[in-house]
C-alpha positions, 0 to 999 in steps of 0.5 A: 434535407431532414434525413441529412439533419437527422443523420448529422444529429445522430452522429453528433449525439453518438460522439458526445455519448462516446466521449462522456463514457470514455472521459466524463465523470464515472467514465472508463478513464475514471474507472481505470484510475480507481482500479490502479489506486485500489491495486496500489492501496492493496499492496500497501495494506498487505505490507502493513499487515505483514508489519503488524504480524511482525510487531505482534510476534515481537510483543508476544516474545517480550511478554513471555520471557526475558530472552527477547528483552535481553536481546533487544537491550543488547542490540539497541542499547549495547548492554552487557551482563556483569559477568561478560567482557565487551570486546570491540574490534576496530579495523 
């Protein structure tokens, strides 16, 4: 009887250990979720880095000359130069 009891206890302990490793805090499920979160964060970080590079380039253009400022004023505010004629075609 003690061998059966020892075997049953060992099986229960093995099941509890396997459950804890798979689902418990810091288990395989947690690790999988963390890896997924890290991947998503890395994608977002890369997107933001690209946006920062674009903004840095725009800052340099705005600091260096008037062409970028003029282009920005034309596109964002619809400004024209005094010697130009504005023509708007409406379909």
